[in-house]
C-alpha positions in Angstrom: -9.4 -17.4 40.6 -7.7 -17.8 37.3 -5.1 -20.0 37.1 -1.7 -18.6 36.1 -0.8 -20.6 33.0 2.2 -22.5 32.6 4.7 -22.2 30.7 6.6 -24.4 27.8 9.4 -24.9 26.3 10.7 -22.4 24.1 8.7 -19.7 25.6 5.2 -21.1 24.6 2.1 -20.8 27.9 -0.2 -23.5 27.4 -3.5 -22.2 25.6 -2.2 -19.0 24.0 -0.2 -18.4 21.1 2.7 -15.5 22.4 4.6 -12.9 20.2 8.0 -12.5 20.6 10.5 -9.7 18.8 11.5 -12.6 16.4 8.1 -14.5 15.6 5.2 -16.3 17.4 5.3 -19.2 19.9 2.8 -22.1 19.6 1.5 -24.3 22.1 1.3 -27.6 20.9 -2.6 -28.2 21.9 -3.3 -25.0 20.0 -6.9 -25.4 18.3 -7.8 -24.5 14.4 -10.0 -21.6 16.0 -7.6 -20.3 17.8 -5.1 -19.8 15.0 -7.4 -18.4 12.5 -8.3 -15.8 15.2 -4.7 -15.2 15.8 -4.2 -14.9 11.7 -7.2 -12.4 11.9 -5.4 -10.4 14.7 -2.1 -9.9 13.0 -3.9 -9.2 9.9 -5.6 -6.1 11.8 -2.0 -5.2 13.1 -0.4 -4.9 10.0 -3.0 -3.3 8.2 -3.0 -0.6 11.0 0.4 -0.3 11.6 1.0 1.0 7.7 -1.5 3.5 8.4 0.5 4.5 11.9 3.8 4.9 9.9 2.1 6.5 7.3 1.0 9.0 9.5 3.8 9.7 11.9 5.7 10.3 8.9 3.2 12.6 7.1 3.1 14.7 10.4 7.2 14.4 10.3 7.3 15.9 6.8 4.7 18.6 7.5 6.0 19.4 11.2 9.8 18.9 10.9 10.9 19.1 7.3 14.8 19.7 7.9 15.0 16.9 10.7 12.4 14.1 9.9 14.8 12.0 8.1 17.1 12.0 11.0 14.4 10.3 13.2 14.0 8.0 10.4 17.5 6.7 10.4 17.5 7.1 14.2 14.3 4.5 14.7 16.1 2.0 11.9 13.4 2.5 9.7 13.4 2.0 5.5 12.9 5.4 4.2 11.5 4.2 1.1 8.6 1.9 2.6 7.8 5.3 4.8 7.7 7.2 1.6 5.2 4.6 0.0 2.8 4.6 3.1 3.2 7.9 3.8 1.8 8.9 0.0 -1.3 6.9 0.8 -2.0 7.8 4.0 -2.0 11.7 2.4 -4.3 10.1 -0.6 -6.6 9.2 2.4 -7.7 11.2 5.4 -8.7 9.2 8.5 -12.3 10.0 7.5 -12.3 8.4 4.5 -11.0 5.0 5.5 -12.2 2.1 5.3 -12.4 0.1 9.1 -13.2 -3.1 7.1 -10.8 -2.9 4.7 -7.0 -3.8 4.7 -4.3 -1.0 3.9 -3.8 -3.2 0.8 -7.2 -2.3 -0.6 -6.5 1.3 -0.3 -3.1 0.9 -1.6 -4.1 -0.4 -4.8 -6.8 1.9 -5.7 -4.5 5.5 -4.2 -3.8 6.5 -7.9 -7.8 6.9 -8.7 -9.3 10.3 -8.2 -11.4 10.3 -4.8 -14.5 9.5 -6.7 -13.0 6.8 -8.0 -11.5 5.7 -4.9 -14.3 5.5 -2.9 -16.5 3.9 -5.6 -14.2 0.9 -5.7 -13.8 0.8 -1.8 -17.5 0.5 -1.5 -17.9 -2.3 -4.4 -14.8 -3.9 -2.3 -16.9 -4.1 1.0 -20.2 -5.1 -0.6 -18.4 -8.0 -2.6 -16.2 -8.7 0.0 -13.2 -8.9 -2.5 -9.7 -9.9 -1.6 -7.0 -7.8 -2.7 -6.5 -9.5 -5.2 -10.1 -10.0 -6.5 -10.0 -5.9 -6.3 -7.0 -5.8 -8.4 -8.5 -7.7 -11.0 -11.5 -5.9 -11.2 -9.5 -2.8 -11.6 -7.9 -4.5 -14.5 -10.6 -5.6 -16.3 -11.9 -1.9 -16.2 -9.1 -1.0 -17.9 -9.1 -3.4 -21.0 -8.9 -2.1 -24.3 -12.4 -2.5 -24.3 -13.7 -0.8 -21.8 -15.1 3.4 -22.3 -12.5 4.6 -20.7 -9.7 6.6 -23.1 -6.5 5.2 -22.7 -3.0 6.9 -23.9 -0.2 4.8 -25.0 3.3 5.6 -23.7 6.4 4.6 -25.3 8.4 1.3 -24.2 10.5 2.5 -21.3 14.4 1.7 -21.2 16.2 1.7 -18.3 19.0 0.2 -16.1 18.6 -3.2 -15.1 19.7 -2.3 -11.6 17.1 0.5 -11.5 14.4 -2.3 -12.6 15.2 -4.2 -10.1 15.1 -1.5 -7.5 11.5 -0.4 -8.6 10.4 -3.5 -8.2 11.5 -4.2 -4.7 9.7 -0.8 -4.3 6.8 -1.9 -5.6 7.1 -4.9 -3.6 7.5 -2.9 -0.1 4.1 -0.9 -1.0 2.5 -4.0 -1.6 1.2 -2.7 -4.7 1.2 -4.1 -8.3 4.4 -3.4 -10.4 2.3 -1.3 -13.1 0.3 0.4 -11.0 3.4 1.4 -8.8 4.7 2.8 -11.9 1.9 5.1 -12.6 1.8 5.8 -8.8 5.3 7.1 -9.0 4.7 9.2 -12.1 2.0 11.0 -10.4 3.8 11.5 -7.5 6.6 13.2 -9.2 4.1 15.1 -11.4 2.1 16.7 -8.4 5.9 17.4 -6.7 7.1 19.5 -9.9 3.9 21.0 -10.5 3.9 22.5 -7.4 6.8 24.3 -8.1 5.9 26.4 -11.2 2.2 26.7 -12.6 2.0 24.7 -16.2 -1.7 25.2 -17.5 -3.1 21.8 -19.2 -1.6 20.9 -22.9 -5.2 20.6 -24.0 -8.8 20.1 -22.2 -9.2 16.8 -20.5 -11.7 14.1 -21.6 -14.6 14.1 -19.2 -13.5 10.2 -17.6 -10.1 9.6 -16.7 -7.5 8.7 -18.3 -5.4 5.7 -18.2 -1.7 5.3 -19.1 -0.8 1.7 -20.5 2.4 1.1 -19.7 4.2 -2.0 -21.5 6.7 -4.1 -19.5 9.8 -2.2 -18.8 13.1 -3.9 -20.0 16.7 -3.2 -18.9 18.7 -0.9 -21.1 21.1 -2.8 -23.9 
């Protein structure tokens, strides 16, 4: 018969790490191995929850067009964060999501064409890249010496409050600020191009074109 675990002050149970609505309760005798395993489980839960929330909002947007915002407000979730999760969820149908890679890895490549998304995620799995390593590899692939064509945009001038809001949105989406800006522009373009049929300005290059955005500075 299994012994009933003894409770300790603060709600902790001997030998177990407990989850509470406001954090974790650790026993005094927790081992390094148990602590490490708890971190791995939390990481998997956090990554999965982002997919869950993204899929939840995508379904609501498609099924309950006029009412889903009320549901978001009723459950107390941040709408902008959910929109970011939903945008990434739409970029990766479940069959293309990698169970061995966190949600954040998918977020790093979400702005790329599907074939390139798969290539980068394949490399991340094979090389065991962290999110930071994947981001570094993506940046190195976009340097001026690469074969990819680049378009340099004019410096963007914006109010300080707007820049701060954008940075907070990028942080909420767990995305690099510059990558978030490019992704936001892509989302806006997709939305506007759905409304009218606009032919391409010119024949696009065979290889993807990366936009180099300088640092955003507040308007004077």
